[in-house]
Backbone as a ProteinNet text record, in pm:
[ID]
protein_1_A
[PRIMARY]
MSRGRILVIRGGAIGDFILTLPAVTALRKQFPQTHIAVLGYPQIAALAELSGSASEVRSIEARALAGFFARKGELDQALSEWFGGFNIIVSYLYDPDEIFRENMARCSKAQFIAGPYRPNEGENLHATDVFLKPLERLAIFGADPEPRLNITLKDRTEAEVTLAVHPGSGSEKKNWPEEKWTELLRRIALETSWRVLLVGGEAEQERLQRLASLLPIERLNVAMNLPLTELAARLANCDAFLGHDSGITHLAAAVGLRGAALWAETNPNIWCPRCDTFQLLRDERGLARIDPERVFVVTRELMNPSR
[TERTIARY]
107.5	18.4	81.9	119.8	201.7	115.5	2.1	-14.8	-221.3	-288.1	-369.1	-384.2	-469.2	-460.1	-421.1	-335.7	-375	-378.9	-473.5	-500	-399.6	-384.7	-327.3	-410.7	-448.4	-524.5	-454.6	-403.6	-327.3	-401	-441.3	-463	-352.3	-344.7	-245.5	-158.5	-56.4	33.8	184.7	224.2	340.8	443.6	460.9	520.8	508.2	359.9	274.7	288.3	259.5	309.7	449.8	536.7	631.1	698.8	704.9	672.3	603.3	532.3	427.7	504.1	586.2	643.6	707.8	729.9	849	749.3	584	537.5	454.4	497.5	407.8	467.9	634.5	763.5	787.6	701.2	744.5	614.7	519.4	374.5	461.1	518.4	551.9	717.1	773.2	891.6	835.3	732.4	686.2	618.3	519	413.1	478.7	597.7	657.6	541.5	493.7	366.4	252.6	198.2	100.8	25.1	-58.7	-134.2	-111.1	-42.6	-92.5	-132	-216.5	-284.5	-305	-304.8	-275.6	-394.7	-478.6	-584	-528.6	-524.6	-472.5	-479.6	-431.7	-425	-313.4	-348.6	-298.2	-122.5	-121.3	15.8	87.8	65.5	164.6	164	57.6	14.7	157.8	160.5	242.4	393.3	448.7	549.2	547.9	450.4	477.5	473	445	470.8	617.8	650.6	771.3	882	821	933.9	918.5	860.4	861.3	714.9	657.2	636.7	408	388.3	275.7	237.9	127.2	97.3	-1.2	-69.7	-162.1	-241	-295.2	-249.1	-425	-494.8	-637.9	-677.4	-739.8	-735.5	-852.5	-813.3	-907.9	-1006.8	-995.9	-1113.4	-1200.6	-1185.1	-1361.9	-1467.7	-1507.9	-1684.3	-1726.2	-1721.7	-1794.5	-1754.8	-1684.9	-1613.4	-1716	-1760.4	-1846.7	-1934.8	-2017.3	-2138.6	-2034.4	-1887.9	-1831.9	-1776.4	-1793	-1748.9	-1896.5	-1983.1	-2114	-2194.7	-2216.8	-2339.5	-2416	-2408.7	-2497.4	-2532.3	-2415.8	-2448.3	-2440.2	-2494.3	-2493.7	-2353.3	-2352.8	-2242.4	-2213.3	-2122.8	-2093.1	-2060.6	-2144.1	-2168	-2004.9	-1958.5	-1848.8	-1694.8	-1704.1	-1633.8	-1605.9	-1783.1	-1789.8	-1707.5	-1726.4	-1698.6	-1532.1	-1444.9	-1304.4	-1305.4	-1342.2	-1286	-1284.9	-1423.1	-1474.5	-1372	-1281.7	-1151.4	-1036.2	-1001.9	-871.8	-889.2	-797.3	-761.5	-763.5	-660.3	-651.3	-626.2	-701.7	-718.2	-625	-504.8	-482.1	-487.7	-576.3	-620.8	-547.5	-458.2	-439.8	-549.6	-682.6	-765.1	-770.9	-805.5	-875.4	-1014.4	-1028.2	-1167.6	-1242.6	-1247.4	-1268	-1417.2	-1424.7	-1639.6	-1629.2	-1518.7	-1501.8	-1660.8	-1649.5	-1752.7	-1709.3	-1615.3	-1531.1	-1566.9	-1488.4	-1447.1	-1581.7	-1681.9	-1838.8	-1921.4	-1854	-1934.1	-1781.5	-1681.3	-1579.5	-1650.1	-1694.5	-1757.5	-1827.7	-1967.8	-2081	-2009.6	-1902.3	-1869.1	-1771	-1694.9	-1556.3	-1538.5	-1491.7	-1430.1	-1304.2	-1208	-1078.9	-1070.4	-920.2	-882.4	-892.4	-920.2	-890.5	-827.2	-679.7	-599.7	-616.4	-643.7	-678.5	-560.7	-468	-360.4	-366.7	-254.4	-309.4	-324.9	-389.5	-369.7	-231.4	-178.6	-70.9	-22.1	111.5	145.1	105	137.4	41.4	204.2	170.9	313.6	334	276.4	291.4	352.6	400.4	466.7	594.7	629	793.3	828.7	784	816.2	767.3	922.1	935.3	835.1	779.8	665.7	688.5	795.8	812.9	778.6	791.8	779.6	628.2	518.9	408.4	356.1	391.5	320.7	319.7	462.5	476.9	386.8	367.7	372.7	193.2	139.7	20.6	30.4	125.5	203.2	225.4	268.1	285.7	174.5	34.2	-79	-16.6	37.4	28.6	192	245.5	368.6	491.3	510.9	579.9	678	802.9	879.7	984.8	1086.3	1171.5	1211.1	1108.4	1097.4	1172.1	1262.9	1350.1	1265.4	1301.4	1214.4	1215	1343.4	1383.3	1328.4	1259.7	1139.9	1284.4	1283.6	1335.3	1278.5	1348	1295.5	1423.7	1422.1	1538.6	1476.1	1576.9	1629.2	1773.2	1773	1865.9	1937.2	2087.1	2100.5	2156.4	2177.6	2258.8	2403.9	2459.8	2641.1	2641.1	2709	2696.5	2874.2	2908.6	3038.2	3063	3180.2	3204.5	3173	3146.4	3061.7	2919.4	2892.6	2713.1	2696.6	2815.4	2743.7	2634.3	2529.1	2397.6	2392.4	2348.1	2290	2138.3	2051.5	1941.1	1820.5	1749.6	1700.5	1595.2	1536.7	1361.9	1309.3	1281.7	1318.9	1184.6	1110.9	948.7	919.3	767.1	719	561	510.3	350.1	293.3	401.8	375	508.8	429	500.6	620.7	550.7	653.4	768.8	748.7	843.6	947.7	969.5	1057.8	1153	1282.1	1369.9	1325.3	1411.3	1328.7	1402.5	1324.9	1387.8	1492	1495.1	1656.4	1749.7	1739.8	1858.8	1885.3	1811	1835.5	1875.2	1864.6	1944.7	2062.5	2091.8	2264.3	2320.6	2237.1	2307	2343.8	2231.4	2237.4	2326.1	2332.5	2418.2	2557.1	2622.2	2756.8	2743	2685.6	2673.6	2716.5	2680.2	2717.8	2840	2866.1	2978	3132.3	3079.2	3207	3195.2	3110.4	3160.1	3090.1	3119.4	3117.5	2961.8	2909.4	2789.5	2661.5	2638.7	2498.9	2346.3	2274.3	2130.9	2051.1	1912.8	1832	1710.5	1606.6	1551.9	1442.9	1378.5	1266.7	1119.4	1028.5	885.8	765.1	687.2	536.4	465.9	331.9	212.2	293.6	270.7	204.4	354.9	497	603.7	697.6	610.5	682.1	721.1	660.4	738.3	871	865.1	986.1	1073.6	1073.8	1121.1	1219.8	1116.2	1158.7	1221.5	1239.2	1296.6	1451	1446.1	1562.1	1674	1574	1632	1755.9	1678.7	1773.2	1871.2	1942.7	2040.9	2148.5	2136.1	2207.7	2226.9	2336	2376.4	2276.8	2254.9	2128.9	2207.8	2327.6	2421.6	2423.8	2419.8	2419.7	2240.3	2161.5	2015.5	1922.1	1866.4	1758.4	1682.4	1551.2	1393.7	1320.6	1286.4	1166	1009.9	940.3	816.7	709.6	682.1	526.1	553.2	644.6	611.6	613.1	589.4	519.6	589.9	566.8	642.6	758.2	730.5	752.6	855.8	838.2	959.7	1062.6	1025.8	1097.5	1193.1	1119.3	1227	1326.9	1323.3	1445.5	1502	1481.3	1605.8	1649.5	1541.5	1664.7	1788.9	1699.3	1785.1	1964.9	1945.6	2065.3	2131.1	2121.6	2175.9	2292	2393.7	2418.6	2409.1	2345.5	2298.8	2197.8	2109.7	1989.5	1976.3	1904.9	1833.7	1738.6	1669	1522.1	1479.1	1363.5	1267.1	1196.9	1130.4	1032.2	982.9	940.2	870	859.9	723	736.1	846.8	870.9	1032	1133.4	1192	1261.7	1282.9	1159.2	1182.6	1164	1083.5	1134.5	1288.2	1375	1482.4	1579.4	1521.7	1612.3	1547.9	1468.9	1419.4	1500.2	1545.2	1612.2	1773.3	1769.2	1924.7	2028.7	2001.7	2093.7	2118	2284.9	2315.3	2174.7	2161.4	2114	2143.6	2033.8	2052.6	1943.6	1851.6	1717.9	1712.6	1656.5	1625	1500.9	1528.3	1401.1	1352.6	1260.8	1186.8	1114.1	1014.5	929.6	908.1	861.8	792.1	919.2	897.2	947.9	1050.4	1107.3	1251	1211.9	1209	1200.5	1093.2	1006.8	880.1	874.3	880.9	984.2	1054.9	1158.6	1281.1	1271.6	1364.2	1412.3	1399.7	1436.1	1468.2	1607.1	1707	1813.7	1939.4	2069.4	2190.5	2233	2210	2286.5	2203.1	2072	2088.9	2053.8	2095.9	2107.1	1956.9	1995.7	1875.1	1952.3	1924.9	2019.7	1913.1	1902.4	1816.7	1899	1818.3	1871.1	1769.7	1810.7	1682.1	1588.1	1675.7	1588.3	1500.4	1507.9	1401.7	1504	1388.3	1455.7	1517.9	1478.3	1500.4	1654.2	1690.8	1788.2	1908.4	1909.7	1986.6	2079.8	2238.9	2349.4	2353.2	2339.9	2348.9	2491.8	2620	2766.4	2733.5	2696.8	2690.7	2587.8	2494.8	2480.4	2533	2618.6	2710.6	2769.2	2822.8	2925.1	2923.6	2779	2721.4	2739.4	2664.9	2655.1	2751	2857	2995.2	3017.7	3024	3087.6	2952.4	2843.5	2708.7	2855.5	2794.4	2847.8	3030.2	3115.8	3264.9	3295.6	3229.1	3178.4	3358.9	3412.3	3545.4	3675.2	3645.3	3726.6	3693.1
-117.4	-38.2	146.2	192.3	280.9	444.8	426.4	552.5	503.4	530.3	538.7	580.5	482.4	574.3	421.5	500.6	379.6	471.2	386.4	444.7	372.7	431.5	352.3	389.9	367.5	400.7	316.4	451.7	354.6	479.7	461.9	508.4	500.3	446	400.5	553.4	520.1	589.9	612.8	728.3	767.6	653.2	586.9	434.4	375.1	329.9	235.5	279.9	427	473	478.4	507.5	511.2	399.6	251.7	128.1	57.1	151.8	121.1	154.2	254.8	384.6	295.3	132.3	124.1	43.4	21	-27.5	80.2	219.5	297.6	337.2	325.6	340.7	259.2	112.4	-29.6	29.8	80.7	107	218.9	313	421.8	363.6	291.5	254.9	167.1	83.4	-29.5	53.3	147.1	256.1	343.3	421.1	553.5	666.1	651.8	706.7	740.1	630.3	654.4	774.5	836.4	889.5	808.8	823	774	875	835.3	898.6	833.1	836.8	872.1	884.3	819.2	804.1	820.9	912.9	880.4	987.3	991	1149.5	1229	1330.7	1447.2	1483.8	1493.8	1542.3	1393.5	1295.7	1211.2	1116	1126.4	1107.9	1244.2	1328.2	1378.6	1333.5	1190.5	1145.3	1130.8	1094	1000.7	1106.9	1210	1309.3	1364	1342.9	1394.5	1334.3	1158.4	1067	1051.6	1153.9	1127.7	1060.3	949.7	803.1	853.2	935.5	1014.5	1099.8	1153.5	1220.9	1305.1	1275.2	1323.6	1274.6	1367.2	1333.6	1351.6	1314.8	1321.5	1278	1344.1	1320.6	1192.7	1118.6	974.1	1051.6	1147.9	1210.1	1298.7	1285.3	1370	1285	1396.7	1367.3	1291.6	1306.7	1257.1	1113.3	1099.8	887	801.1	878.6	803.3	741.6	747.1	623.2	503.7	530.4	410.8	289.7	337.8	271.7	176.6	229	158.3	60.9	-8.4	-127.2	-84	-71.2	-32.8	105.6	199.9	333.8	419.4	504.4	644.2	693.8	621.7	707.6	855.8	932.3	1068.2	1053.7	1161.5	1165.8	1180.7	1300.2	1331.1	1237	1178.4	1100.3	984.5	899.8	771.7	777.4	928.8	956.3	945.2	1015	1025.8	871.3	835.9	632.4	581.8	619.3	516.1	556.4	669	701.2	619.7	518.9	421.5	297.3	245.4	114	22.5	78.6	-36.3	85.2	-51.4	12.3	-44.9	-21.6	-105.6	-31.3	-149.2	-72.7	-154.5	-52.8	-156.8	-76.9	-70.8	-70.7	-192.9	-178.7	-243.2	-249.7	-372.5	-394	-500.3	-563.5	-780.4	-779	-702.4	-723	-634.1	-620.3	-601.6	-517.9	-419.1	-327.2	-245.9	-191.5	-82.6	-99.8	-226.5	-364.9	-302.1	-370.1	-347.5	-246.3	-131.2	-35.8	69.9	-16	16.9	-41.8	-184.5	-230	-138.6	-84	-19.4	97.1	160.2	277	307.9	180.3	143.9	-27.2	-51.8	-104.4	-147.6	-63	-79.2	-234.3	-280	-374	-316.1	-409.1	-380.8	-533.5	-478.1	-522.1	-528.2	-653.8	-596.2	-615.1	-534.8	-565.2	-550.5	-614.4	-621.2	-522.7	-461.2	-354.6	-321.5	-472.8	-461.8	-591.8	-652	-766.5	-865.8	-1008.7	-1098.4	-1147.1	-1057.8	-1134.7	-1267.3	-1362	-1502.3	-1560.8	-1462.7	-1463.2	-1452.2	-1333.3	-1319.7	-1251.7	-1180.4	-1083.7	-1002.4	-885.8	-752.2	-708.8	-562.4	-502.9	-491.8	-390.9	-379.8	-527.1	-615	-703.1	-769.7	-796.1	-811.2	-695.6	-564	-445.5	-453.9	-538.1	-530.5	-656.6	-791.9	-855	-814.5	-791	-778.6	-701.8	-674.5	-627.8	-703.5	-827.4	-938.6	-989.1	-918.5	-949.3	-877.3	-787.8	-691.7	-767.8	-845.7	-844.3	-805.1	-762.6	-684.3	-749.2	-753.4	-854.9	-855.7	-863.5	-819.9	-683.1	-611.7	-478.1	-436.8	-271.5	-218.5	-257	-334.1	-337	-172	-94.5	21.4	164.8	190.8	312.6	435	549.9	619.5	755.5	863.1	1019.5	1069.9	1094.5	1180.9	1337.9	1388.2	1510.5	1591.4	1703	1767.5	1865.6	1824	1882.1	1940.2	2034	2170.6	2227.3	2328.9	2277.9	2337.3	2233.4	2283.3	2319.3	2355.9	2409.6	2277	2220	2173.8	2195.7	2301.8	2361.1	2312.1	2281.1	2278.3	2119.4	2007.1	1898.9	1872.3	1791.9	1757.1	1613.1	1624.1	1519.9	1523.3	1447.9	1502	1372.9	1437	1364.3	1320.6	1275.1	1246.8	1148.5	1172.5	1119.5	1101.5	1118.5	1039.9	936.6	912.1	806.6	815.1	752.5	727	652.5	576.5	470.5	514.2	535.7	589.8	454.4	308.9	240.9	155.8	259.4	232.7	386.3	428.4	549.6	522.2	537.6	514.7	627.2	567.3	695.9	906	945.2	1098.4	1107.5	1026.4	1080.3	1010	901	862.5	973.9	975.6	1105.3	1240.3	1260.5	1375.5	1345.1	1181.2	1215.6	1187.3	1123.3	1138.6	1290.9	1353.5	1491.3	1594.8	1572.6	1644.1	1621.7	1471.4	1448	1463.1	1472.5	1541.5	1701.1	1754.1	1929.4	1963.8	1841.1	1836	1829	1707.3	1631	1665.7	1714.3	1719.4	1842.5	1891.2	2085.3	1964.7	1896.6	1821.8	1966.3	1981	2083.3	1975.7	1979.1	1883.3	1966.1	1878.4	1948.9	1805.8	1886.1	1828	1802	1696.2	1658.7	1617	1670.8	1621.3	1689.6	1577.5	1646	1738.8	1767.4	1835.2	1764.4	1647.3	1618.7	1593.5	1598.4	1592.4	1727.9	1845	1970.6	1950.5	1973.5	1954.6	1919	1729.7	1673.6	1716.3	1765.9	1866.3	2029.1	2067.1	2169.5	2136	2033.6	1996.2	1947.6	1879.3	1871.6	1900.2	2014.2	2148.9	2229.7	2206.3	2338.7	2299.2	2153.4	2079.2	2149.3	2163.1	2212.4	2351.8	2406.6	2517.1	2592.5	2682.4	2782	2773.3	2804	2847.7	2691.1	2573.9	2406	2375.2	2451.5	2345.8	2404.5	2363.8	2385.4	2286.1	2318.2	2277.9	2249.5	2101.3	2074.2	2060.1	2109.3	2106.8	2061.7	1967.7	1962.9	2044.4	2028.1	2010.4	1982.1	2033.2	1917.3	1813	1669.7	1552.4	1580.9	1693.1	1708.1	1805.1	1929	2024.6	1951.4	1838.2	1789.2	1673	1602.5	1474.6	1638.7	1731	1797.9	1834	1860.9	1917.6	1804.2	1679.3	1527.5	1513.6	1566.7	1483.6	1549.7	1713.7	1772.2	1751.6	1680.7	1647.8	1510.7	1456.6	1380.5	1242.5	1247.9	1099.8	1085.8	1006.3	993.9	921.4	949.9	889.2	869.4	730.7	764.8	660	649.7	469.1	373.3	347.1	234.1	326.1	444.1	566.6	573	665.3	640.5	778.8	882.5	970.8	860.8	755.4	670.4	636.9	618.7	558.9	668.4	776	860.7	952.4	946.6	970.4	806	703.3	639.8	628.3	675	694.1	800.1	894.3	1019.3	986.8	878.7	850.1	840.5	889.9	902.7	782.6	799.8	696.3	696.9	553.9	641.4	495	518.8	421.5	446	323	346	262.7	302.2	225.2	194.8	-6.1	-52.2	-125.7	-116	-226	-332.6	-348.7	-502	-543.5	-435	-462.4	-541.8	-634.1	-753.3	-716.7	-696.3	-591.2	-690.1	-827.2	-889.8	-817.1	-762.7	-654.6	-553.7	-451.9	-328	-258.1	-315.8	-190.2	-156.4	-21.5	70	-55.2	-29.9	-122.5	-30.6	-35.1	28	59.4	-3.3	-91.3	-34.8	144.8	250.7	258	178.6	214.8	65.4	102.6	-16.3	22.5	-118.1	-104.6	-150.5	-72.5	-61.5	-161.3	-265.2	-358.4	-363.9	-426.4	-489.2	-582	-719.4	-867.4	-779.7	-707.7	-657.8	-571.5	-501.7	-406.2	-264.4	-183.2	-71.7	64.9	33.6	98.4	56.3	-76.3	-105.2	-44.1	-12.9	48.7	117.2	127.4	237.3	334.2	467.7	623.9	549.3	510.4	510.5	446.5	334.8	226.6	330.3	442.7	503.3	626.1	653.8	755.6	683.8	581.3	534.3	545.4	431.1	468	552	675.5	829.6	851.2	862.6	933.4	841.6	686.7	628.7	675.6	712.8	764.8	874.1	981	1052.3	1106.5	1000	971.7	869.6	808	724	660.5	794.4	766.6	681.3	739.9	680.2	508.1
14.3	8.1	-0.8	-128	-119.4	-74	-64.2	3	115.3	121.7	144.6	318.8	374.6	560.7	627.1	752.7	892.2	961.3	1117.9	1195.2	1324.2	1392	1525.2	1639.4	1732.2	1867.9	1968.3	2079.2	2165.5	2298.8	2407.5	2550.9	2601.8	2760.4	2819.5	2854.8	3019.8	3013.2	2921.1	3004.8	2910.7	2843.9	2922.5	2890.9	2830.2	2843.8	2751.4	2601.8	2627.9	2507.1	2421	2495.8	2400.1	2390.9	2454.1	2452.4	2272.5	2320.1	2124.7	2057.9	2058.5	1952.1	1802.2	1857.3	1775.6	1653.5	1670.4	1570.3	1514.2	1555.9	1489.8	1388.2	1453.8	1335.7	1252.2	1247.5	1203.7	1059.9	1130.4	997.7	894.3	942.4	876.3	738.9	838.6	731.9	644.3	644	561.9	462.1	530.9	423.8	394.9	389.3	343.7	325	240.6	102.7	211.3	347.1	373.7	500.6	505	654.6	730.9	819.9	948.4	1027	1142.3	1238.6	1354.2	1473.4	1629.3	1688.3	1732.3	1867	1956.7	2072.9	2181.4	2284.4	2366.9	2435	2431.2	2373.5	2278.5	2283	2445.1	2528.3	2517.4	2500.9	2526	2320.6	2270.4	2138.8	2065.2	2062.9	1999.1	1999.9	2113.9	2080.4	1925.8	1902	1780.8	1657.7	1661.1	1509.2	1542.1	1732.2	1703.8	1615.1	1634.3	1615.5	1467	1407.3	1208.8	1190.4	1278.2	1250.8	1170.3	1312.5	1225.8	1225.5	1111.7	1056.9	1102.9	1207.8	1299.3	1396.1	1485	1651.8	1657.5	1726.7	1737.4	1864.1	1975.9	2127.7	2176.7	2222.8	2259.8	2342.1	2410.2	2518.2	2466.3	2351.2	2269.1	2313.9	2313	2410	2302.6	2125.2	2029.9	2067	2132.5	2110.4	2222.9	2283	2355.7	2351.4	2233.1	2154.8	2093.5	2079.5	2024.8	2146.2	2228.7	2373.5	2380.6	2428.5	2420.5	2350.6	2389.7	2264.5	2214.1	2035.1	1919.7	2020.6	2024.5	2100.2	1959.2	1996.2	1870.9	1823.7	1699	1626.2	1610.5	1622.3	1598.2	1457.2	1375.4	1238.9	1187.4	1212.5	1205.7	1222.8	1343.2	1374.2	1274.6	1239.5	1148	1043.4	991.8	837.1	869.6	955.4	979.8	1003	1091.9	1122.6	957.5	864.1	780	710.6	668	524.4	586.3	673.2	688.2	630.9	576.7	535.7	625.9	715.9	859.5	992.5	1115.2	1197.2	1304	1341.2	1495.2	1584.2	1697.6	1842.2	1924.5	2017.5	2145.1	2300.1	2237.5	2373.5	2440.4	2564.5	2623.2	2608.9	2517.8	2436.4	2456.7	2607.6	2626.4	2531.9	2544.6	2486.2	2330.9	2293.6	2149.2	2122.4	2229.3	2160.4	2098.9	2113	2039.2	1887.8	1856.1	1702	1672.6	1687.8	1650.5	1588	1737	1646.2	1500.1	1530	1393	1308.9	1325	1192.9	1132.1	1226.9	1187.9	1061.8	1118.2	1001.2	886.9	909.7	874.9	815.5	684.9	614.5	618.9	714.9	721.9	795	744.1	813.2	959.3	1039	1204.2	1261.8	1349.9	1363.8	1521.5	1580.1	1769.9	1808.7	1874.8	1992.4	2100.1	2210	2336.5	2417.9	2515.2	2565.8	2673	2724.9	2812.6	2748	2826.4	2799.6	2868.9	2826.6	2945	3004.9	3151.7	3226.6	3213.5	3223.2	3237.5	3067.2	3018.4	2844	2853.7	2936.9	2959.8	2870.2	2773.1	2633.4	2703.3	2660.4	2610.2	2580.8	2641.3	2591.5	2431.9	2412.8	2253.7	2127.1	2138.9	2117.5	2097.5	2218.2	2224	2121.2	2152.2	2084.5	1901.8	1881.9	1743.8	1690.2	1792.6	1716.5	1613.8	1623.6	1556.7	1401.4	1368.5	1270.6	1168	1251.2	1147.3	1034.3	1102.1	975.5	843.3	853.4	763.1	692.4	698.8	654.2	699.2	864.6	925.2	1014.2	980.6	1117.4	1081.9	1175.5	1219.6	1240	1319.3	1326.8	1450.1	1435.5	1527	1684.5	1781.9	1893.2	1971.4	1945.7	2013.8	1983.2	2106.2	2084.7	2040.9	1983.8	1923.2	1874.8	1935.2	1929.8	1885.2	1743.9	1700.4	1721.7	1789.9	1822.7	1815.9	1732.9	1687.4	1826.8	1898.7	1980.7	1983.8	2073.4	2095	2121	2065.7	2101.9	2211.6	2332.2	2441.4	2476.6	2574.4	2649.9	2779.6	2782.1	2925.9	3019.2	3059.6	3161.2	3184.5	3049.2	3091	3097.9	3094.4	3134.4	3258.8	3201.2	3299.6	3284.9	3443.5	3494.8	3506.9	3438.7	3436.1	3560.8	3642.6	3768.6	3762.6	3743.4	3765.6	3920.2	4027.9	4143.8	4179.8	4086.4	4125.1	4006.7	4004.6	3936.9	3955.7	3897.3	3901.4	3972.1	4130.2	4206.5	4331	4430.5	4516.8	4590.9	4562.2	4595.5	4493.6	4373.6	4300.9	4284.7	4415.1	4464	4540.9	4530.1	4608.4	4704.1	4857.2	4923.3	4909.8	4987	4976.3	5029	5126.3	5204.5	5131.6	5049.7	4958.8	4846	4784.9	4660.2	4719.5	4895.4	4970	4946.5	5016.8	5053.1	4891.5	4807.3	4669.8	4628.5	4615.8	4529	4681	4726.2	4870.4	4796.3	4762.4	4770.6	4580.5	4492.8	4369.1	4373.4	4437.7	4511	4519.9	4644.8	4633	4607.6	4550.3	4462.2	4344.3	4257.4	4099.8	4052.2	3932.3	3897.8	3826.1	3801.1	3708.5	3694.2	3610.9	3640.8	3647.9	3707.4	3715.6	3662.2	3605.4	3531.7	3592.1	3703.8	3792.8	3747.3	3717.5	3635	3733.1	3722.8	3795.8	3744.8	3813.4	3738.4	3853.9	3827.6	3952.3	4060.2	4055.4	4206.4	4291.1	4185.8	4248.9	4314.5	4276.1	4311.6	4448.5	4571.8	4686.6	4698.9	4634.7	4665.5	4573.9	4434	4363.2	4469.8	4500.2	4607.7	4663.6	4789.4	4881.5	4847.1	4709.4	4700.1	4603	4519.4	4444	4554.7	4686.5	4811.8	4806.2	4779.2	4755.6	4678.7	4602.9	4469.2	4440.3	4396.7	4384.8	4295.7	4307.4	4231	4083.9	4107.9	3929.9	3894.9	3929.4	3831.8	3863.1	3871.4	3882.2	3733.1	3743.4	3661.7	3657.6	3665.9	3720.9	3583.9	3546.7	3440.5	3502.2	3549.8	3615.2	3497	3483.4	3409.6	3272.1	3268.7	3088.4	2973.3	2862	2770.3	2707.3	2701.8	2695.2	2561.9	2468	2341.2	2382.8	2467.1	2497.3	2606.6	2745.5	2802.6	2704.2	2612.9	2532	2515	2438.5	2402.1	2472.8	2602.5	2718.6	2780	2779	2802.8	2722.6	2631.9	2482.9	2494.2	2498.8	2583.7	2670.2	2763.9	2893.1	2859.2	2924	2926.7	2996.8	3122.3	3156.5	3204.2	3261.3	3360.8	3437.9	3559	3666.1	3696.1	3743.7	3731	3800.2	3814.2	3832.3	3729.5	3770.8	3669.4	3677.4	3540.6	3517	3348.6	3308.6	3166	3115.2	3240.3	3188.9	3226.8	3226.2	3217.8	3061.8	3040.9	2918.2	2797.6	2871.3	2763.6	2735	2866.8	2876.1	2743.9	2740.4	2727.6	2570.3	2499.4	2356.7	2304.9	2360.3	2302.4	2325.1	2343	2301.7	2484.8	2585.7	2666.2	2733.9	2792.4	2894.1	3020.9	3084.5	3210.7	3293.3	3411.5	3525.7	3613.9	3612.9	3699	3793.5	3865.3	4051.1	4010.3	4015	3986.7	4094.1	4145.5	4211.1	4179.6	4185.5	4148.1	4014.4	3937	3836.2	3701.7	3621.6	3543.7	3500	3516.7	3395	3246.8	3276.9	3113.2	3033	3075.8	3002.6	2980	3100.9	3133	3108.4	3156.2	3130.5	2978.5	3014.7	2890.3	2790.6	2642.5	2516.9	2510.2	2549.7	2515.5	2563.5	2513	2520.3	2639.8	2599	2713	2856.1	2913.5	3035.7	3109.2	3240.8	3349.9	3407.5	3480.4	3624.4	3716.9	3820.8	3990.3	4076.1	4114.4	4178.6	4344.6	4421.2	4519.5	4551.7	4610.1	4629	4754	4848	4984.8	4890.8	4840.8	4802.8	4743.5	4677.8	4676.4	4733	4860	5013.8	5000.8	4958.5	4990.2	4901.1	4808.3	4725.8	4770.4	4815.9	4867.5	4822.7	4845.6	4707.7	4659.1	4746	4782.8	4610.1	4591.1	4501.5	4338.6	4358.9	4245.4	4231.8	4268.2	4280.5	4192.3	4225.1	4163.8	3997.3	3972.4	3813.6	3763.1	3859.3	3784.2	3752.5	3814.1	3774.9	3651.8	3688.2	3522.5	3423.8	3438.2	3314.4	3240.8	3348.7	3318.1	3275.1	3289.7	3211.3	3158.7	3040.9	2965.2	2965.1	2934.3	2855.8	3024.9	3109.4	3233.8	3249.9
[MASK]
+++++++++++++++++++++++++++++++++++++++++++++++++++++++++++++++++++++++++++++++++++++++++++++++++++++++++++++++++++++++++++++++++++++++++++++++++++++++++++++++++++++++++++++++++++++++++++++++++++++++++++++++++++++++++++++++++++++++++++++++++++++++++++++++++++++++++++++++++++++++++++++++++++++++++++++++++++

């Protein structure tokens, strides 16, 4: 299919979407002249446009979509016509009763490919491989499983060597204790000349304010609640990254950073960053037992890869 139209539907959190990016990229590579649209959360789905894979993004939160999630629902005419214009629809929606799929069939003759909303933990396959597998129906095999966001880097001086730090996540149980971050950042402030980019969302504002107070103001930048496309550009111009099991860690890996993730209990075979330049820091006794000294040594190696 040299032209035509393909729709990818993907909700979920930041990490879920980034781990689905290889599928969108594979579609673009297989069908370079095709219009590819993504239906998702706009602030997250914009990453598909940033990657160069998507031509259009629409919001999955649009009120007019409500009828498509009700059995024999009343379908919005404009949306029905939009859906009807696609040749292929790849959906990663959670749709166990196939209500959405049935409503799609009422307004579209597109080939409908249903992908999994989440990997089956029992299969122990990496999420990117799981999300790529439905594309085998389109004769797409052996696609690159690594999420990639290619961003033009700015020229920097040696004095601008920067470590990006995201001391939060979507779940408190995935977070290294704040007192451990405090110990680490104090040591970074005293023993290095690195600049630090502290990253956080609205829910992490108070934690970031406390941690920011530990660093010299002339070596500190804070990225608070930035649009993901802007944050991706800020991260790409850093030298290394420290974070948790979170969507921002996957974003840092996708822009090509070296990094380390302080990892809790999530299965790394499924959910770890799909990137050779990232490593996981774990302790069998639990996340809280990871020693700040160990993290500092690893971080110094990441910031000085030639050592």
